[in-house]
N, C-alpha and C positions, 0 to 999 in steps of 0.2 A: 900906726895905720892912718893913712891920709883920709880925711873925711870927703864925702861926696855930697855936693850941693845940687839938688835936683833942679832948682830954679836956674842955676848957672848952666847946667847941661841943656835945658830946654831953650834958654836964650842963645847959647852957642849953636844949637841945632838950627834955630830960625835964621841966625846970621849966616850960617854955612849954606843954607838953602836959597839965600838971595840970588836972584838971576838964574836959579836952577829949578824953579818950580815946574816949568813946562816939561823939562826932561824927566823930572820925578813923576809927573802925571803920566807921561808916555810909558815909563817903566812899569807903573802899576796898572795901566791898561793891559799891557802884556801879561802881567802877573795874574790879573783877574780873568783874562781870556783863557790862559792856560789852565787856571784853576777850574774854570767852567768846563773845559774840555775833559779834564780829569774826572769831574763829576759825571759827565756823560759816559766815560769809560767805566766808571764804577757802577753805573746803572745797568750796564751790560752784564755785570756779574750775576745778577739774579737770573737773567735770561740763559746764560751759559749753564748755571747750576741746575736749572729746570731740565736742560737737555741731558744732563749726566746724572740725574738724581738716583738712577737705578744702579749706578756703579759707585761704590764707596771709594774705591781706589782712584778713579778719575775725579771724583768730587774733591778728594784730598789734594790731588795734584793741582787741579785748577785753583783751589783755595790758596795753596802755597804760592802759586804763580801770581795771583791777584794781590796777595799781601806784599810780596817782593816788589811788584810793579808800583803799587800804591805808595809804599814807603820811599822807594827810589825816586819816583817822579815828583811826588809832593815835596820832598826835601831838596831835590835838585832845583825845583822852582823857587823855593824860599832862598836857597843859597845864591841863586842867580841874582835875585833882587837885592839881597844883603851885600853881595860883592860890589854892586854899583854904588851903594851908599857908604860902604866901608872905604872905598877909594875916595869918595867925596870927603868923608870925615878925616882922611889922612892929608887932605889939602890938594888932592888931584881933581881932575875934571870929571863931572858926572856924565857918564856915557852909557848909552844903551848896549853898546857892544860887549860890555862886561857881563851882560845877562846870560850869555851862553856858558859862563864858567861852570855853573851847577850841573848842566847837562854834559859838560866835558868830563866831569868827575862824578859820574853816576854811582860808581862803586863806593866812593867816599860818602856820598849822600845816603846810600843804603846803610853803610856801616854805622855812621853817626846817628842817623835817624832811627835805625833799628835798635841801637843800644839805648838811645834816649827813651823810646817807647817801652822797651822791655823793663828797664830799671825803674822808670816812673810807675809803670803798672805794678811791679812787684812791691814797691813801697806803698802804693795805694791800697794793696790788699790788707795792710796792717790797719790803716785808718786814712781818711781823706786828707787830713792836715799834713801827715808825713809825706804824702804824695805831692801835695802842693809845694812844700818846702824843698823837696828834691827837684821838682821841676824848675824852681827858681835857681837852685844850685847848678843845674845843668843848662841854664838859659843861654850861656855864652858858648856852648859847644859847637854850634854851626859856624859862628864867627871864627872860632879857633880852627875849625876844619878848613875854612876858606884860606887861612894863612898857612896852615900846615896840613895839607890834604894827605900827606904820606903816613901820618900816625894813625894808630888804631882807634876805633870808636870808643873803646873803654878808656884809653889814655886821654882822649879828648874830653870825656866826661870828668875824669880825675882833675885835669887842668882847670876845667870850668869850676869844679867844686872848690879848688884852691884859691882861684882869683876872686870868687864871690864870697868866700869865707869872711864873715864880719860885715858884709854888705847886702845880705839877702833882704833885709827890711827896706833898705834904700831902693833896691830893684823893684820890690813890691810897690812901694809908694810912687815910684816913677810911672809904673803901669797904671796905678790908681789915678794919677793926676790927669790922665787923658780921658777919664770917664765922661766928663762934661762935653768934650769935643765929640766923643763917640755918639752921645745922645743927639747932638746937633746934626751929625752926619746921617743918622737914621732918619731924621726929619727931612733931609734933602733926598730921601729915597735912595740913599747909599752913594750918591754922586760925590759927596764931600770926602768919602774915604780915599778917593784918588789923591787928594792933597794931604789928608791926615796921615795916611800910611807913609808918605815921604817924611813927614815930621817925626813920626814914631821911629821909623827905621834909622833915621839920622841920629836921633837921640840915643838909641841903644848902641849904635856903632861908636858914638863918642864916649858913652859910658864904658863900653868894652875896652877901648884904647886906654882910658884912665885906669881901669882895673888891671889891665895888663902891665901898664907902666908901674903900678904899685908893687907888682910881683915879677918884675922883669927878669929876675934871676932864674925863674922857672923856664924861661924861653931862650936863654942865652945859648944853651947847647943845641937846641933845635935851629936857632938862627945860624950858628956856626956850621951845622951840617948842611943847611941850605946853601950857604956860601961855597962850601966845598963842592956840592953837587953842581952848582951853577958854573 
């Protein structure tokens, strides 16, 4: 098992972002604006429920619709942002045009996001700690889905569990290492998050590629199927 050096990942992330900060900020402006729009849509949920509160059937129908929309749109938004930075981590140009990827694969976003929420919730029913551990195990699922959108949500989670096996503590420490920056961004009334989010996304994309490289045999069949399809 090849070790993961958090300091090296963060340094590589900063080097990768050189001359790309402006585009990264633009991508995250899009991300936060879409997130704000989704919050507005979520606020309409209570209004709709008040209109149909006398009908249990309609209430359940609208509840299911809102859950599906929320999971699909939220994860499509995240996938779009991650797609941009995954391309950058691979050595390609950071471009806003990749942002549409998540919304082009809405069903994939729903499958993977839904599976992530469901299984994390079920593990959290046991205790909080198992839920946190599983969320770390599943943390690479959206990045896997970006590269392999054709596989099922559950298979994506399984692959994420396999490549993060033995590295969950490293992933946790990487997230923890950004706490200081997060506090500073709060002091800037949130404006700093436009830069910090690019830093974090790039770091996790670089980490994902390293974890994938460590277990490349898991992806060889998927890669060969993609070549045949292309």
